[in-house]
TORSE-395659 format. One line per field, with one value per residue (C-alpha): residue number from 1; residue in three letters; z, y, x. Coordinates in nm, 3 decimals, decimal comma. Example, Ala and Ser with C-alpha at 12.3 -4.5 7.8 and 13.67 -1.06 7.14 Angstrom:
2
num: [1;2]
residu: [ALA;SER]
zz: [0,780;0,714]
yy: [-0,450;-0,106]
xx: [1,230;1,367]
// end
This chain:
508
num: [1;2;3;4;5;6;7;8;9;10;11;12;13;14;15;16;17;18;19;20;21;22;23;24;25;26;27;28;29;30;31;32;33;34;35;36;37;38;39;40;41;42;43;44;45;46;47;48;49;50;51;52;53;54;55;56;57;58;59;60;61;62;63;64;65;66;67;68;69;70;71;72;73;74;75;76;77;78;79;80;81;82;83;84;85;86;87;88;89;90;91;92;93;94;95;96;97;98;99;100;101;102;103;104;105;106;107;108;109;110;111;112;113;114;115;116;117;118;119;120;121;122;123;124;125;126;127;128;129;130;131;132;133;134;135;136;137;138;139;140;141;142;143;144;145;146;147;148;149;150;151;152;153;154;155;156;157;158;159;160;161;162;163;164;165;166;167;168;169;170;171;172;173;174;175;176;177;178;179;180;181;182;183;184;185;186;187;188;189;190;191;192;193;194;195;196;197;198;199;200;201;202;203;204;205;206;207;208;209;210;211;212;213;214;215;216;217;218;219;220;221;222;223;224;225;226;227;228;229;230;231;232;233;234;235;236;237;238;239;240;241;242;243;244;245;246;247;248;249;250;251;252;253;254;255;256;257;258;259;260;261;262;263;264;265;266;267;268;269;270;271;272;273;274;275;276;277;278;279;280;281;282;283;284;285;286;287;288;289;290;291;292;293;294;295;296;297;298;299;300;301;302;303;304;305;306;307;308;309;310;311;312;313;314;315;316;317;318;319;320;321;322;323;324;325;326;327;328;329;330;331;332;333;334;335;336;337;338;339;340;341;342;343;344;345;346;347;348;349;350;351;352;353;354;355;356;357;358;359;360;361;362;363;364;365;366;367;368;369;370;371;372;373;374;375;376;377;378;379;380;381;382;383;384;385;386;387;388;389;390;391;392;393;394;395;396;397;398;399;400;401;402;403;404;405;406;407;408;409;410;411;412;413;414;415;416;417;418;419;420;421;422;423;424;425;426;427;428;429;430;431;432;433;434;435;436;437;438;439;440;441;442;443;444;445;446;447;448;449;450;451;452;453;454;455;456;457;458;459;460;461;462;463;464;465;466;467;468;469;470;471;472;473;474;475;476;477;478;479;480;481;482;483;484;485;486;487;488;489;490;491;492;493;494;495;496;497;498;499;500;501;502;503;504;505;506;507;508]
residu: [UNK;UNK;UNK;UNK;UNK;UNK;UNK;UNK;UNK;UNK;UNK;UNK;UNK;UNK;UNK;UNK;UNK;UNK;UNK;UNK;UNK;UNK;UNK;UNK;UNK;UNK;UNK;UNK;UNK;UNK;UNK;UNK;UNK;UNK;UNK;UNK;UNK;UNK;UNK;UNK;UNK;UNK;UNK;UNK;UNK;UNK;UNK;UNK;UNK;UNK;UNK;UNK;UNK;UNK;UNK;UNK;UNK;UNK;UNK;UNK;UNK;UNK;UNK;UNK;UNK;UNK;UNK;UNK;UNK;UNK;UNK;UNK;UNK;UNK;UNK;UNK;UNK;UNK;UNK;UNK;UNK;UNK;UNK;UNK;UNK;UNK;UNK;UNK;UNK;UNK;UNK;UNK;UNK;UNK;UNK;UNK;UNK;UNK;UNK;UNK;UNK;UNK;UNK;UNK;UNK;UNK;UNK;UNK;UNK;UNK;UNK;UNK;UNK;UNK;UNK;UNK;UNK;UNK;UNK;UNK;UNK;UNK;UNK;UNK;UNK;UNK;UNK;UNK;UNK;UNK;UNK;UNK;UNK;UNK;UNK;UNK;UNK;UNK;UNK;UNK;UNK;UNK;UNK;UNK;UNK;UNK;UNK;UNK;UNK;UNK;UNK;UNK;UNK;UNK;UNK;UNK;UNK;UNK;UNK;UNK;UNK;UNK;UNK;UNK;UNK;UNK;UNK;UNK;UNK;UNK;UNK;UNK;UNK;UNK;UNK;UNK;UNK;UNK;UNK;UNK;UNK;UNK;UNK;UNK;UNK;UNK;UNK;UNK;UNK;UNK;UNK;UNK;UNK;UNK;UNK;UNK;UNK;UNK;UNK;UNK;UNK;UNK;UNK;UNK;UNK;UNK;UNK;UNK;UNK;UNK;UNK;UNK;UNK;UNK;UNK;UNK;UNK;UNK;UNK;UNK;UNK;UNK;UNK;UNK;UNK;UNK;UNK;UNK;UNK;UNK;UNK;UNK;UNK;UNK;UNK;UNK;UNK;UNK;UNK;UNK;UNK;UNK;UNK;UNK;UNK;UNK;UNK;UNK;UNK;UNK;UNK;UNK;UNK;UNK;UNK;UNK;UNK;UNK;UNK;UNK;UNK;UNK;UNK;UNK;UNK;UNK;UNK;UNK;UNK;UNK;UNK;UNK;UNK;UNK;UNK;UNK;UNK;UNK;UNK;UNK;UNK;UNK;UNK;UNK;UNK;UNK;UNK;UNK;UNK;UNK;UNK;UNK;UNK;UNK;UNK;UNK;UNK;UNK;UNK;UNK;UNK;UNK;UNK;UNK;UNK;UNK;UNK;UNK;UNK;UNK;UNK;UNK;UNK;UNK;UNK;UNK;UNK;UNK;UNK;UNK;UNK;UNK;UNK;UNK;UNK;UNK;UNK;UNK;UNK;UNK;UNK;UNK;UNK;UNK;UNK;UNK;UNK;UNK;UNK;UNK;UNK;UNK;UNK;UNK;UNK;UNK;UNK;UNK;UNK;UNK;UNK;UNK;UNK;UNK;UNK;UNK;UNK;UNK;UNK;UNK;UNK;UNK;UNK;UNK;UNK;UNK;UNK;UNK;UNK;UNK;UNK;UNK;UNK;UNK;UNK;UNK;UNK;UNK;UNK;UNK;UNK;UNK;UNK;UNK;UNK;UNK;UNK;UNK;UNK;UNK;UNK;UNK;UNK;UNK;UNK;UNK;UNK;UNK;UNK;UNK;UNK;UNK;UNK;UNK;UNK;UNK;UNK;UNK;UNK;UNK;UNK;UNK;UNK;UNK;UNK;UNK;UNK;UNK;UNK;UNK;UNK;UNK;UNK;UNK;UNK;UNK;UNK;UNK;UNK;UNK;UNK;UNK;UNK;UNK;UNK;UNK;UNK;UNK;UNK;UNK;UNK;UNK;UNK;UNK;UNK;UNK;UNK;UNK;UNK;UNK;UNK;UNK;UNK;UNK;UNK;UNK;UNK;UNK;UNK;UNK;UNK;UNK;UNK;UNK;UNK;UNK;UNK;UNK;UNK;UNK;UNK;UNK;UNK;UNK;UNK;UNK;UNK;UNK;UNK;UNK;UNK;UNK;UNK;UNK;UNK;UNK;UNK;UNK;UNK;UNK;UNK;UNK;UNK;UNK;UNK;UNK;UNK;UNK;UNK;UNK;UNK;UNK;UNK;UNK;UNK;UNK;UNK;UNK]
zz: [-7,613;-7,417;-7,412;-7,497;-7,407;-7,697;-7,618;-7,592;-7,919;-8,090;-7,971;-8,109;-8,455;-8,483;-8,641;-8,799;-9,081;-8,933;-9,032;-8,902;-8,568;-8,540;-8,612;-8,292;-8,094;-8,216;-8,028;-8,149;-8,346;-8,540;-8,602;-8,635;-8,985;-8,991;-8,703;-8,442;-8,091;-7,887;-8,190;-8,175;-8,518;-8,625;-8,725;-9,004;-9,069;-9,382;-9,417;-9,758;-9,708;-9,936;-10,141;-10,269;-10,329;-10,631;-10,818;-10,779;-11,059;-10,774;-10,729;-11,098;-11,188;-11,569;-11,552;-11,451;-11,146;-10,906;-11,061;-10,752;-10,515;-10,727;-10,701;-10,322;-10,308;-10,430;-10,082;-9,880;-9,763;-9,986;-9,855;-10,126;-9,901;-9,647;-9,508;-9,340;-9,008;-9,174;-9,496;-9,392;-9,197;-8,836;-8,791;-9,034;-8,864;-8,512;-8,592;-8,708;-8,394;-8,138;-8,278;-8,223;-8,445;-8,459;-8,252;-7,967;-7,997;-8,092;-8,308;-8,559;-8,627;-8,832;-8,615;-8,372;-8,086;-7,927;-7,601;-7,317;-7,112;-7,401;-7,493;-7,330;-7,586;-7,873;-8,086;-7,921;-7,569;-7,703;-7,850;-7,527;-7,434;-7,539;-7,880;-8,003;-8,105;-8,372;-8,527;-8,824;-9,001;-9,272;-9,198;-8,923;-8,818;-8,767;-8,565;-8,330;-8,262;-8,217;-7,966;-7,743;-7,729;-7,660;-7,338;-7,535;-7,825;-7,794;-8,104;-8,292;-8,608;-8,710;-9,016;-9,219;-9,159;-9,526;-9,694;-9,867;-9,781;-9,556;-9,247;-8,980;-8,663;-8,402;-8,427;-8,229;-7,938;-7,829;-7,488;-7,624;-7,992;-8,038;-7,901;-8,098;-8,429;-8,365;-8,253;-8,501;-8,816;-8,861;-8,773;-8,996;-9,293;-9,323;-9,695;-9,705;-9,887;-9,704;-9,439;-9,084;-8,968;-9,198;-8,997;-8,997;-9,251;-9,562;-9,522;-9,408;-9,711;-9,938;-9,783;-9,832;-10,197;-10,246;-10,096;-10,306;-10,633;-10,572;-10,453;-10,774;-10,996;-11,278;-11,152;-11,433;-11,228;-11,127;-11,416;-11,213;-10,920;-10,638;-10,395;-10,090;-9,807;-9,744;-9,365;-9,306;-9,523;-9,666;-9,993;-10,055;-10,338;-10,335;-10,397;-10,105;-9,880;-9,943;-9,918;-9,576;-9,467;-9,576;-9,392;-9,078;-9,079;-9,169;-8,861;-8,602;-8,339;-8,353;-8,257;-8,353;-8,432;-8,698;-8,778;-9,101;-9,213;-9,549;-9,733;-9,985;-10,281;-10,112;-10,298;-10,459;-10,700;-10,829;-11,012;-11,115;-11,476;-11,559;-11,505;-11,589;-11,889;-11,945;-12,230;-12,063;-12,360;-12,396;-12,100;-11,874;-11,618;-11,705;-11,560;-11,257;-11,153;-10,902;-10,545;-10,319;-10,085;-10,358;-10,510;-10,820;-10,988;-11,366;-11,501;-11,747;-11,463;-11,252;-11,534;-11,552;-11,177;-11,172;-11,428;-11,228;-10,913;-11,090;-11,210;-10,852;-10,736;-10,998;-10,877;-10,518;-10,625;-10,798;-10,484;-10,272;-10,497;-10,440;-10,065;-10,049;-10,266;-10,028;-9,717;-9,875;-9,966;-9,604;-9,466;-9,279;-9,456;-9,335;-8,973;-9,009;-9,041;-9,300;-9,314;-9,615;-9,600;-9,615;-9,384;-9,638;-10,011;-10,268;-10,501;-10,859;-10,919;-10,848;-10,852;-10,564;-10,591;-10,287;-9,964;-9,787;-9,808;-9,600;-9,866;-9,809;-10,158;-10,223;-10,366;-10,039;-9,788;-9,948;-9,900;-9,970;-9,716;-9,771;-9,487;-9,542;-9,264;-9,184;-9,452;-9,647;-10,006;-10,136;-10,193;-9,993;-10,107;-9,843;-9,964;-9,644;-9,520;-9,279;-9,099;-9,003;-8,644;-8,706;-8,715;-8,340;-8,229;-8,506;-8,376;-8,027;-8,149;-8,359;-8,054;-7,838;-7,642;-7,605;-7,825;-7,599;-7,496;-7,567;-7,931;-8,177;-8,441;-8,482;-8,574;-8,950;-9,129;-9,314;-9,061;-8,734;-8,761;-8,983;-9,167;-8,978;-9,190;-9,130;-8,956;-8,959;-9,042;-8,991;-9,140;-8,959;-9,071;-8,827;-8,861;-8,815;-8,468;-8,130;-8,047;-7,713;-7,823;-8,002;-8,370;-8,488;-8,819;-8,948;-9,219;-9,119;-9,349;-9,249;-9,458;-9,430;-9,688;-10,029;-9,887;-9,796;-9,607;-9,565;-9,328;-9,394;-9,119;-9,111;-8,985;-9,264;-9,404;-9,294;-9,545;-9,623;-9,931;-9,990;-10,242;-10,349;-10,416;-10,582;-10,847;-10,850;-10,755;-10,888;-10,655;-10,929;-10,813;-10,471;-10,368;-10,046;-10,192;-10,263;-9,890;-9,930;-9,619;-9,584;-9,579;-9,308;-9,091;-9,133;-9,070;-8,726;-8,645;-8,764;-8,571;-8,259;-8,271;-8,333;-8,044;-7,811;-7,913;-7,860;-7,532;-7,302;-7,470;-7,443;-7,175;-6,951]
yy: [5,201;5,092;5,343;5,199;5,350;5,458;5,209;4,919;5,023;5,027;4,674;4,571;4,717;4,596;4,269;4,374;4,604;4,932;4,890;4,534;4,646;4,926;4,692;4,505;4,820;4,887;4,848;4,556;4,789;4,933;5,302;5,548;5,667;5,940;6,154;6,155;6,047;6,312;6,539;6,616;6,657;6,448;6,631;6,506;6,692;6,586;6,740;6,688;6,743;6,994;7,092;7,448;7,641;7,802;7,468;7,386;7,456;7,512;7,848;7,927;7,730;7,676;7,298;7,105;6,944;6,932;6,853;6,657;6,934;7,162;6,922;6,903;7,282;7,312;7,200;7,374;7,700;7,773;7,990;8,172;8,340;8,072;8,063;7,804;7,873;7,819;7,692;7,333;7,053;7,123;7,483;7,438;7,127;7,260;7,569;7,348;7,135;7,414;7,724;7,923;8,081;7,932;8,216;8,095;7,715;7,709;7,398;7,570;7,335;7,018;6,735;7,005;6,985;7,215;7,380;7,136;7,386;7,430;7,068;7,081;7,342;7,114;7,028;6,689;6,830;7,119;6,878;6,676;6,313;6,312;6,241;5,934;6,095;5,931;6,046;5,911;6,053;5,927;6,210;6,139;6,502;6,523;6,200;6,370;6,639;6,394;6,201;6,508;6,503;6,130;6,177;6,349;6,100;5,773;5,601;5,655;5,449;5,347;5,538;5,216;5,118;5,139;5,072;4,750;4,730;4,897;4,853;5,103;4,975;5,215;5,067;4,770;4,998;5,171;5,271;5,602;5,637;5,977;5,858;5,534;5,711;5,963;5,718;5,441;5,526;5,887;5,806;5,499;5,619;5,992;6,058;6,179;6,032;5,859;5,781;5,902;5,547;5,375;5,053;5,012;5,264;5,120;4,759;4,874;5,099;4,815;4,582;4,836;4,885;4,510;4,497;4,790;4,644;4,314;4,486;4,689;4,386;4,391;4,712;4,932;5,165;5,396;5,443;5,682;5,439;5,357;5,648;5,649;5,874;6,009;6,045;5,689;5,388;5,252;5,236;5,272;5,290;5,586;5,376;5,144;5,438;5,609;5,280;5,235;5,585;5,526;5,193;5,352;5,642;5,408;5,195;5,469;5,513;5,862;6,135;6,129;6,358;6,211;6,389;6,237;6,367;6,214;6,233;6,422;6,544;6,557;6,459;6,209;6,299;5,968;6,002;5,724;5,613;5,782;6,119;6,037;6,251;6,348;6,591;6,923;7,137;7,367;7,599;7,666;7,940;8,231;8,226;8,451;8,638;8,480;8,600;8,697;8,410;8,176;7,859;7,773;7,508;7,565;7,675;7,381;7,134;7,315;7,289;6,911;6,870;7,109;6,895;6,577;6,757;6,866;6,509;6,388;6,648;6,520;6,161;6,266;6,462;6,153;5,941;6,222;6,222;5,849;5,897;6,180;5,990;5,694;5,912;6,083;5,750;5,633;5,954;6,047;6,383;6,473;6,457;6,585;6,893;6,810;7,024;6,973;7,161;7,133;7,203;7,413;7,445;7,383;7,602;7,563;7,919;8,162;7,871;7,695;7,331;7,218;7,409;7,409;7,783;8,099;8,247;8,301;8,350;8,245;7,894;7,806;7,943;7,985;7,654;7,514;7,511;7,380;7,328;7,136;7,170;6,908;6,908;7,195;7,215;7,546;7,693;7,990;8,169;8,349;8,582;8,748;8,616;8,323;8,110;7,747;7,874;7,938;7,570;7,512;7,798;7,697;7,340;7,470;7,655;7,357;7,128;7,391;7,515;7,865;7,964;7,940;8,280;8,159;8,076;8,323;8,214;8,319;8,120;8,082;8,318;8,136;7,852;8,008;8,363;8,668;8,786;9,041;9,324;9,458;9,144;9,051;8,694;8,580;8,317;8,241;8,058;8,030;7,680;7,802;7,949;7,771;7,673;7,855;8,154;8,484;8,446;8,649;8,461;8,438;8,520;8,661;8,747;8,965;8,941;9,217;9,237;9,252;9,344;9,123;9,244;9,008;9,060;8,871;8,874;8,689;8,724;8,966;9,089;9,257;9,380;9,405;9,329;9,454;9,324;9,414;9,067;9,203;9,388;9,159;8,800;8,662;8,887;9,033;9,396;9,478;9,807;9,851;10,087;10,337;10,336;10,331;10,423;10,072;9,918;10,155;10,080;9,703;9,714;9,865;9,599;9,311;9,422;9,481;9,131;8,971;9,166;9,058;8,695;8,703;8,893;8,587;8,423;8,709;8,698;8,996]
xx: [-7,991;-7,692;-7,408;-7,068;-6,735;-6,517;-6,240;-6,484;-6,639;-6,299;-6,235;-6,571;-6,515;-6,156;-6,264;-6,592;-6,703;-6,821;-7,184;-7,200;-7,056;-7,304;-7,592;-7,507;-7,578;-7,931;-8,254;-8,467;-8,691;-8,398;-8,324;-8,607;-8,684;-8,947;-8,825;-8,554;-8,641;-8,819;-8,842;-8,470;-8,307;-8,011;-7,693;-7,466;-7,141;-6,952;-6,605;-6,444;-6,074;-5,897;-6,203;-6,175;-6,494;-6,327;-6,329;-6,698;-6,945;-7,192;-7,018;-6,966;-6,652;-6,644;-6,594;-6,912;-6,750;-7,046;-7,387;-7,492;-7,386;-7,603;-7,895;-7,855;-7,827;-8,186;-8,293;-8,021;-7,871;-7,570;-7,286;-7,092;-6,835;-6,751;-6,396;-6,177;-6,008;-5,669;-5,515;-5,438;-5,603;-5,509;-5,630;-5,917;-6,054;-5,996;-6,204;-6,492;-6,472;-6,425;-6,595;-6,276;-6,013;-5,661;-5,513;-5,737;-5,752;-5,379;-5,395;-5,171;-4,877;-4,844;-4,983;-5,098;-5,348;-5,604;-5,491;-5,549;-5,746;-5,991;-6,069;-6,412;-6,510;-6,612;-6,915;-6,969;-7,003;-7,210;-7,464;-7,470;-7,520;-7,886;-7,734;-7,551;-7,220;-7,008;-6,680;-6,490;-6,186;-5,954;-5,713;-5,460;-5,428;-5,805;-5,784;-5,535;-5,793;-6,080;-5,871;-5,870;-6,250;-6,281;-6,478;-6,750;-6,768;-6,959;-6,821;-6,495;-6,458;-6,106;-5,977;-5,954;-6,319;-6,413;-6,078;-5,973;-5,605;-5,352;-5,140;-5,236;-5,072;-5,213;-5,562;-5,430;-5,330;-5,653;-5,518;-5,390;-5,470;-5,309;-4,975;-4,996;-5,064;-4,788;-4,523;-4,601;-4,792;-4,689;-4,329;-4,311;-4,512;-4,458;-4,434;-4,075;-3,782;-3,623;-3,889;-3,817;-3,743;-3,495;-3,504;-3,883;-4,007;-3,841;-3,963;-4,309;-4,341;-4,229;-4,489;-4,765;-4,663;-4,678;-5,027;-5,142;-5,011;-5,188;-5,504;-5,516;-5,448;-5,698;-5,857;-5,988;-6,208;-5,923;-5,677;-5,457;-5,450;-5,688;-5,742;-5,518;-5,414;-5,066;-5,071;-5,193;-5,111;-5,435;-5,626;-5,999;-6,249;-6,484;-6,794;-6,713;-6,630;-6,963;-7,150;-6,992;-7,088;-7,446;-7,469;-7,326;-7,573;-7,858;-7,794;-7,741;-8,012;-8,160;-8,106;-7,740;-7,451;-7,223;-6,896;-6,760;-6,419;-6,325;-5,994;-6,202;-6,002;-5,664;-5,348;-5,298;-5,580;-5,717;-6,049;-6,283;-6,265;-6,598;-6,427;-6,065;-5,960;-6,322;-6,385;-6,451;-6,353;-6,054;-6,110;-5,816;-5,750;-5,528;-5,178;-5,140;-4,826;-4,589;-4,606;-4,318;-4,412;-4,538;-4,397;-4,198;-4,413;-4,431;-4,767;-4,805;-4,751;-5,009;-5,265;-5,221;-5,261;-5,555;-5,736;-5,677;-5,797;-6,115;-6,174;-6,138;-6,391;-6,635;-6,578;-6,648;-6,955;-7,093;-7,064;-7,206;-7,512;-7,563;-7,532;-7,785;-8,034;-8,028;-8,056;-8,355;-8,514;-8,480;-8,629;-8,312;-8,286;-8,633;-8,518;-8,161;-7,949;-7,683;-7,367;-7,138;-6,810;-6,429;-6,136;-5,942;-5,885;-5,611;-5,405;-5,283;-5,171;-4,887;-4,643;-4,821;-4,921;-5,116;-5,166;-4,830;-4,779;-4,816;-5,045;-5,418;-5,558;-5,918;-5,854;-5,679;-5,928;-6,270;-6,446;-6,791;-7,070;-7,421;-7,666;-7,987;-8,244;-8,511;-8,777;-8,620;-8,748;-8,611;-8,266;-8,140;-7,823;-7,616;-7,342;-7,225;-6,886;-6,909;-6,649;-6,586;-6,606;-6,976;-7,069;-7,046;-7,275;-7,514;-7,526;-7,590;-7,898;-8,011;-8,024;-8,191;-7,889;-7,751;-7,458;-7,150;-7,015;-6,661;-6,728;-6,575;-6,824;-7,186;-7,499;-7,508;-7,745;-8,019;-8,037;-8,154;-8,025;-8,031;-7,721;-7,515;-7,379;-7,031;-6,909;-6,538;-6,429;-6,068;-5,836;-5,508;-5,191;-4,902;-4,758;-4,397;-4,449;-4,474;-4,831;-4,814;-4,612;-4,674;-4,761;-4,463;-4,448;-4,801;-5,052;-5,390;-5,680;-5,972;-6,291;-6,547;-6,823;-6,659;-6,318;-6,025;-5,718;-5,422;-5,129;-4,806;-4,542;-4,210;-3,855;-3,760;-4,091;-4,413;-4,667;-5,039;-5,246;-5,598;-5,851;-6,202;-6,344;-6,658;-6,460;-6,155;-6,254;-5,924;-5,721;-5,505;-5,500;-5,359;-5,522;-5,326;-5,058;-5,335;-5,425;-5,804;-5,998;-6,146;-5,796;-5,678;-5,979;-5,953;-5,576;-5,635;-5,893;-5,675;-5,367;-5,574;-5,727;-5,387;-5,235;-5,516;-5,471;-5,094;-5,097;-5,134;-4,834;-4,586;-4,320;-4,264]
// end
């Protein structure tokens, strides 16, 4: 198969549907079906943006939001204590892509990037050029990160590949996609009021609204509105999006690595009509106390948004089920490792709506992870804490390479390794500090077995919280004031790791 440079590929797909463009790149015999070339397994990574593990019936949530996840789980390794690298897209995604924690890769700010001297440490280079490597993201901030790894990616699909209307300008300037997205689309369309550019932003936003209204004319499938993104101006239907993903994977020559980062269940929550206002009974979560660093959203408003979020999860789960059924029918599952995860979660408690917060409670940082291995027929449940940083060293082992010594993750237990007891897993939030400076204002969580220690540091506050997640999964009882021995031990370890991470960035 002829190898095509990323920029040439972007030019090719600019005027064609993604699947049609890919079909032009296949060998005459088409993609392999029964097994990847040379016995190498395919790797499919599906990242569902903003999907909290706490809201999935797969993990015991009272509303039946994920019947298809549960069906897929019967042939997968299911991780019950899997944690994001951070509590929003940039650090969470960067940890997946690099196998490092935010205090190392330093993609910690809004629109942030991985340290330039570390860009060669990524999943695409780790897998190597024996694989056809494809990347697709609907999230602009994930696109920024992917642009840094362009030399190691064979195909990058435009974010609008499977949408039906929009006006993303940067796609016409493939010379430097990151700069184009930052200077044009993010500048023009940032969802603030007023937009950053009054001269261009107002008319561009009006034009997009006009397109969206006419595109939705007569639409009854999405009563709350057709799904859209907020960082890039385009609209898409879930069924068409997943059909496009299937067609793309179906046409790829094997072996391949496909990184698919979908808008997932990110705001705005717009479920399909089959789940909109569905009768799920009268259950609702109990109101939790406000937090010192929490928000001020009223509890009744949070309940309404929580319900719409859950409906959107159910809509996504439905389409995921269709995708998996078709991949199984084509035999692709039999020759592939399939990773299904998220970059971070979402919160509807303690006055918080969304994930723009310094807090690190479970709904924000505990995310789903399922890994199906080639030919797997049984379910394996893993309950030891794991991290998004674990995906890269796992992929290395999957393709027959050594786990990189620089990775802060470990091969996932249940795939090619045994569970390690007593291991520490970290979550880091530090969006308000310079990327290449000490994390003086930050939130850091340390997970160890059933225990969770959280350190909150700001200009005028520094304090710890300590929870026993086995006894108190809703994190209602802070045990730190009692100074239990486990908290003291973990505090020393957390502060030591944070000090080591900050040391290269201190002056003097």
